[in-house]
N, C-alpha and C positions, 0 to 999 in steps of 0.2 A: 269601883272597882264592881269588878264583873263577882255573881256570886257564885257560888261552891253547882250550883245546880246548870249555872246556863251554860259552867266552865266542862260538865260533861255533858251537856246537852249537842247529841249528832248534827253534822252540819249537815242541811239538806242538800240536792244536785243543784239548784240554780248557786249557792253561797260555791257549791265546788268550779260549777258552771266559771260562776262572775272572774277565779282565781283562776284561773285557764284563759283567759283575755287580758287581763294583767297581765300574766307572762308572756303570751301572744305581741302585747302591746307592748313592752319593754326590750323585746327582742327585736320590735321593729326599729323604735328609737335609738338604739345598738347601731342595728345596719345603717340608719341615716347619717353618723356617726363619722363612718366610717369614709377616710378620703376615698375619692372617686380616681382611679387609676388612669389614666390616657394610657393608648395603647401609639408605640411612633413608631413609620415603619423604619427598617433602615433602609439608611442611601446609600447604596453602590458607586461607586467612581471608574472609570477606566483608569486601569494601570500604563501609562507611556511601556514598559517594559515585553509587554505583549506583543507591540511588533516588533521588536524582538525574536520571540520566540514562537511565531506564527508566522508564517509568509503569506503576505497577499493579505494581511487584514490594514483595511484603515481606521480611521477613528474621525469624526467632524467633530468636531469642539463645537461646534454650534449650537447641533439639535441634539448632541449627548448620544450619538446612535451610532454602531461598527458595522462597517463593509466588508464580504470578503472581493479583492481583486478578481479573482480566479472565477467565483462565480457569477459577476458580474458579467463578464465576460464571456460566458458559456452561454449556450442555448436556453434555453427556458423547460426544453423537456428534455434537459441533461441537468440543471442545477436545482428544478422542484420551484418548489413556494419556498424556501429557504427566508426566510427574514434577513442574512447575512447580503441579500440584493439589493431589497431596499430600505437596508435601514436597522439593526434589532439597539431598540433600547434597554436590551437585559444586560449590563456591565457587568455581567459574574465571569468570571474563570471559567466557570466548568460550559459557560454558554459556549465560549470559546475550543473549547476542549474537545465538546462532543461536534461542535461542528467541523473539527480543523481532521476526525477520526472518520467523519464518515466518508459512506463510499463516494458518492455522489460527490462532497467536495473533493476527495481526489482525484476522480475522472476529469473531475471543471479543470485541476490544476493542472494535470497531463497533459489537456488538453490547451491550454495555456502557456507551457513552456514550450513543446512540438510546434508551435505558431509564430514564439518569439527568441526560440535558440536553437542555435545551429547542431548538428553533431559534429561527437568529436571520433578524434583514428581511435585506431589500434582496434583489439578482436572484441574483449567485454565491455570496454568502453566506448564504444561502435556501436556493440549490441544494446547500450544503456543508449545511447542519441536515438537512436530506432524506438527504442516504446516510448521514452520520455527524456529529454532532456534537463536540463538541470534547472534547479529551481530554489535548493538552497544546497548548504551541505551535508545537513539533514539526508534529506531526501537523495542524494544523489548516493551517501553513506550506503543507507538500505537499500536501493537497488543493483549498490552492487556487490551487493553478500547477498541477495533473492537471484542477480544472476549468474554468480560464482554456485551457487547451489546448486542453479538451473545445469551448468555447467557438469557439473561433480556425475551428478546423477545421469547425465546422458554419459558420462564415459564410463563411468561402474554400471550403467544399462541397467539402470533401476527404473522402476514403476515407477508413473507424474506422479500418480498419488502420496507416494512418499512425499514431495516436494512441498506441502503445507503443512503435517507433521514434526518436518527439519526445521521450519520457521520457528514453531512454533518452541521446541529446541531450543534454538536460540533464542527464541524471547525466556523462555523458564533460567536460563544458565546468566539471565537480566543483561541482558544486550535487548534493546529501546530499538524493534520494529516494528512496523507496522503490518498486519495482515493483506492488505490490500494484494491483491494475484499471490494468492495465497491458495489457489485448486491446479488439480491437474493439466483446464486449457490452459491458464497460462503459461504457466511451465512448459506446454509443448512450443507456445509464442514466444520465448524466452532463450531457450535453445536453437529455434531455427533463425533467429536474429544476430546467436552467438558465433552460430554456425557459416551465415552468410559473410560474418566479420572476417572471421576465420580464412575461408574461400579465400577472400580481396585478398588479404592477408599472401596468404601464398600463391596466388598468380602473382600478385608485385612481387614477390623474391623471386618467383622463374623466369618473369620476362628483365629482368636485372640480372639472373644470372648467365655465365658465359660460357659455363656446361654443364650440365646438368645430361643423369644416365633414368630413365626406366625402365621397373621392375614390373612384370608382370606374373599372378599367379593366379590357376584356375580353380573353383573351387563349386562347390552347390550348395543353394540356400535348401531350407523348411520344406520347397516346396520339390525336389531334383532339377531347378532349373540351373543347367550351368550357366558361370559367372565369372568375372574377369576381373580380379582387384588389383586395381594400379597403383601402384609405387614410384615415386620421384626420389632423386637424391641429386646433393649438390651440394656445395660451398658454401657457407654463412658463418662470416666472421673466423675465417682461415681455419674452419673446421667441418667438415663430412657429417652432412645431418642428410635424415631421410622420412620424408614423409608424407601422407598419404591422399591420395588424388582422391581415390572415391571407390565405388563398387559401381558394374555394372551388366546386365543382365546380357546373354549374348542370344542372337537368332539361329547363330553358327559351330560350334566348335571348330569349326576349318582355321585357319590359319586368316586369312583374309576378313571372318567373322571378327576376331582376337583382334587383327586392327581397324573397322568399326568400331568395337569396344572400348576398345581405349585412348580414340578420337573422340567419342563419347563421352568419355570421363573427365579429359580434358577440357571439353567445349562446355562441361556442368559448370566447371571453375569462371564460366563468363566469356562469351562469343567474343573474340578478338582481344581478351585478357592476356592469352599465350597460347601463341603458335609452340607447341613443346614440338616440330620437327626442321623448324625452320634453324 
């Protein structure tokens, strides 16, 4: 038994040190008994449905790598250092989505389609064919919307810089549309392609018409230059219609100058495509 004196005797520093050391050893023994947790990396697998959702995607099952047909066929300067050219082992959907939405991929896709597909007849469809042929139904749907927006901007005489905000508005309203070509430069190109298609269609209609009437109207532009606006009237599907041929600046405002300007307006439809004097 411990005496009363020993009981009330104060512990010295060595006893406190030994006690602290014993506590540390006990904690260490408890840590040893804790089971080790082995961290296992998650294994990702390729989903065959991605081949339907993303155009141009290829999968090498033997080497477990993904490729992009468009990027492989495009020049390296255009495709860049994308892993989808040499084989991407990162079998994640996020990697495929990021690739499909990249600007480089869109340019490679357009180049591939232009080399493999033929143009489509019509006005907006022909313009789509000149810019990029069909790759899949979704890409064609988006391009038709963009060309239509560009056509409305030109017809309503709206600034080309409003092209991007209108595409953003469609996206905000729930329309899945890629932001590629959402700038004023691309809008001008699309409007030009659409105009060429409309001119070709009008030239074919005038060439097939048995009778037509030419209407001209004098005007001045912003620089006060004398111009001539040329219209043509013919029968389409049994009904008379009036179409704009174009506007031409005149060198001289007399009768001969008006005739020269009218000839130039018809020649702008395409030399040899429409002879209005026959």
